C-alpha atoms as one frame of an Amber mdcrd trajectory, in Angstrom:
protein
  17.424 -18.004 -19.927  19.742 -19.545 -22.501  21.987 -18.244 -25.525  24.649
 -19.757 -27.612  27.773 -18.189 -28.547  31.272 -19.810 -30.382  29.414 -23.241
 -30.220  28.729 -23.003 -26.653  25.149 -23.000 -24.971  23.847 -21.078 -21.664
  21.243 -22.565 -20.080  20.460 -20.674 -16.140  17.096 -20.758 -14.238  15.895
 -17.255 -13.370  13.984 -18.010 -10.717  10.785 -17.515 -11.956   7.923 -19.667
 -13.479   4.614 -19.735 -15.325   2.294 -21.887 -16.849   2.504 -22.287 -21.124
  -0.425 -20.566 -21.955   0.822 -17.057 -21.085   4.142 -17.503 -22.453   5.032
 -15.818 -25.651   7.321 -18.504 -27.060   8.521 -16.114 -29.717   9.548 -13.196
 -27.735  10.127 -15.231 -24.934   8.387 -13.199 -22.463   5.291 -13.344 -20.326
   2.318 -12.133 -22.590   0.879  -8.684 -22.087  -2.880  -7.480 -22.521  -6.119
  -8.876 -21.807  -6.267 -11.393 -18.810  -2.587 -11.089 -18.358  -0.660 -11.939
 -15.448  -0.306  -9.511 -12.590   3.701  -9.476 -12.541   3.845 -10.040 -15.985
   5.024  -6.409 -16.724   7.726  -6.608 -13.597   8.592 -10.324 -14.538   9.442
  -8.979 -18.208  11.487  -5.665 -16.913  13.430  -8.107 -14.847  14.332 -10.765
 -17.475  15.154  -7.784 -19.957  17.481  -6.172 -17.581  19.251  -9.471 -16.779
  19.648 -10.179 -20.612  21.231  -6.618 -20.877  23.641  -7.467 -17.987  24.393
 -11.479 -19.052  25.369 -10.466 -22.762  27.316  -7.117 -21.099  29.423 -10.428
 -18.686  29.806 -12.218 -22.013  31.220  -9.271 -24.115  33.534  -8.848 -21.327
  34.658 -12.408 -20.570  35.412 -13.129 -24.142  37.435  -9.644 -24.524  39.341
 -10.456 -21.677  39.862 -14.125 -22.132  39.593 -14.847 -25.885  36.612 -17.553
 -25.049  33.655 -18.208 -23.040  33.801 -18.996 -19.299  30.606 -20.801 -18.636
  31.029 -21.635 -14.802  32.382 -17.836 -14.384  29.458 -16.629 -16.343  27.188
 -18.702 -14.166  28.455 -17.530 -10.882  28.331 -13.763 -12.063  24.468 -14.580
 -13.180  23.551 -16.156 -10.222  25.139 -13.858  -7.692  23.249 -10.586 -10.061
  19.414 -12.762  -9.371  20.425 -13.296  -5.695  21.243  -9.600  -5.497  24.807
 -10.705  -3.974  26.283  -8.323  -6.987  24.601  -5.477  -5.665  26.358  -6.118
  -1.959  29.675  -6.187  -3.835  29.538  -3.524  -5.555  28.797  -1.374  -2.841
  31.761  -2.687  -0.781  33.757  -2.113  -3.845  32.743   1.309  -4.347  33.401
   2.521  -0.246  37.135   1.671  -1.446  38.237   5.294  -2.671  40.779   3.978
  -5.137  38.131   1.346  -7.052  35.372   4.311  -6.626  38.107   6.926  -8.412
  39.215   4.709 -11.301  35.466   3.998 -12.047  34.766   7.815 -11.778  37.241
   8.979 -14.356  37.126   6.237 -16.716  33.365   6.819 -16.730  34.328  10.434
 -17.666  37.652   9.815 -19.654  35.785  10.818 -23.132  34.287  14.108 -21.874
  37.536  15.286 -19.768  40.903  16.688 -21.241  43.484  14.289 -20.893  45.648
  16.375 -18.869  42.942  16.122 -16.426  42.413  12.349 -17.053  46.648  11.921
 -16.341  46.439  13.998 -13.104  43.671  12.263 -11.412  45.253   8.974 -12.487
  48.893  10.248 -10.629  46.744  10.984  -8.105  45.121   7.584  -7.427  48.822
   6.257  -7.874  49.944   8.351  -4.857  46.819   6.993  -3.274  47.933   3.341
  -3.915  51.631   4.346  -2.278  49.597   5.735   0.267  48.035   2.617   1.101
  51.162   0.322   0.272  53.065   2.837   3.244  50.412   1.973   5.384  49.378
  -1.483   4.697  45.780  -0.058   4.401  42.750  -0.046   2.327  41.411   3.441
   2.069  37.659   3.506   2.753  35.549   6.796   2.599  34.478   6.527   5.914
  38.499   6.540   7.102  38.657   9.611   5.362  39.429  12.038   8.274  41.988
  15.284   8.945  44.728  12.178  10.417  44.886  10.808   7.308  44.938  14.418
   5.368  48.143  15.106   7.180  49.657  11.797   6.439  48.820  11.782   2.808
  50.591  15.612   2.674  53.119  14.356   4.927  54.011  10.969   2.253  53.704
  13.825  -1.049  56.309  16.095   0.863  58.345  12.712   1.442  58.080  12.414
  -2.608  59.526  15.708  -2.702  56.272  17.302  -4.637  56.076  21.136  -3.955
  53.328  23.044  -2.827  51.553  23.551  -6.160  52.116  19.520  -6.671  50.705
  18.709  -3.395  47.506  21.190  -3.843  46.899  19.408  -7.220  46.400  16.355
  -5.458  44.445  17.225  -2.671  41.848  19.038  -5.612  41.737  15.776  -7.708
  40.989  13.895  -3.997  38.283  16.315  -3.076  36.782  15.827  -6.491  36.725
  11.873  -5.735  35.046  12.611  -2.471  32.350  15.088  -3.380  30.948  12.924
  -6.327  31.019   9.955  -3.749  28.736  12.028  -1.520  26.425  13.033  -4.081
  26.138  10.108  -5.052  25.077   8.550  -2.255  28.284   6.448  -1.694  29.803
   8.508   1.249  28.499  10.636   4.014  31.628  12.273   4.948  31.784  15.921
   4.438  35.279  16.223   6.412  36.834  17.408   2.361  34.576  20.872   2.953
  36.533  21.368   6.518  38.991  24.473   6.215  41.592  22.442   7.397  41.302
  20.031   4.279  42.915  22.737   2.292  44.398  22.229  -1.122  47.847  24.050
  -0.859  49.668  26.277  -3.295  51.827  29.168  -3.322  52.686  31.801  -5.863
  55.645  31.027  -8.128  58.101  32.972  -9.468  57.682  33.172 -13.593  61.056
  32.516 -15.219  60.988  34.102 -18.732  63.139  36.040 -21.301  62.110  39.088
 -22.674  61.998  39.776 -26.582  65.004  42.567 -26.093  66.897  39.574 -24.407
  66.207  37.068 -26.568  67.450  39.261 -29.993  70.051  40.174 -27.753  71.203
  35.916 -27.439  70.820  35.460 -31.066  73.010  37.932 -32.116  75.513  37.072
 -29.723  78.555  35.341 -31.519  79.554  32.226 -30.402  81.779  30.725 -33.115
  84.641  30.175 -31.597  82.503  27.808 -29.132  80.183  25.390 -31.374  78.889
  23.414 -28.392  77.189  26.621 -27.378  76.553  27.874 -30.515  74.380  24.549
 -31.311  72.925  24.377 -27.586  71.374  28.140 -28.316  70.537  27.402 -31.307
  68.400  24.070 -30.119  67.231  26.602 -27.515  65.845  28.666 -30.141  63.814
  26.169 -31.762  62.365  25.464 -28.830  61.565  29.060 -27.712  59.616  29.456
 -31.553  57.719  26.021 -30.832  56.701  26.589 -27.749  58.565  23.756 -26.236
  57.576  23.130 -22.646  61.449  23.121 -20.833  60.039  19.689 -19.151  60.463
  18.281 -23.077
């Protein structure tokens, strides 16, 4: 395999050899058709996949470093040829946080921005859990003991029941996706004890009559209160959140 980019040339053996006669120099592939080699399609498919992989790697390296690191590219492709990258990917996917980050990035264009942010917040709390327990979370380590410790951490962060429930709900999404895709075999998150905490909240609001009464109240002798009231009405009639 060889190609050139930004004045630098890359050349790498892919581990296959053939004589000159069955090789199509224009297509840089083994000839197919009558009298072709028995493994022609297999080798060509391998070359196609490797070429796409190499081009993607090259684009990423240039994007991250604004230059071509030939040694790094050679190592990555060599690992791909030898199958090492597949094992590395499997090991990395066993890490809950790595898998969760890849999952939400892959779905970023198809989910609401609020959902994306919520999942990112959950990932940050999982990272905080890792730091506080000096561990790397893997799917086979997710059990009820972890669940209780994670809930305790969230409680210590002064999260409400519903906020804790949000993080557990997001975590269950990560775990279920990993189960569906064969990354994890654990179903502990489906256990009744691995529950999403929630509580009924009291909604506090003003009725239209109360708003009208407040708007008619004369605060001319208390200008600061009058200004605060007017600012409140701006937020009230524009649908602004209290947090904003």
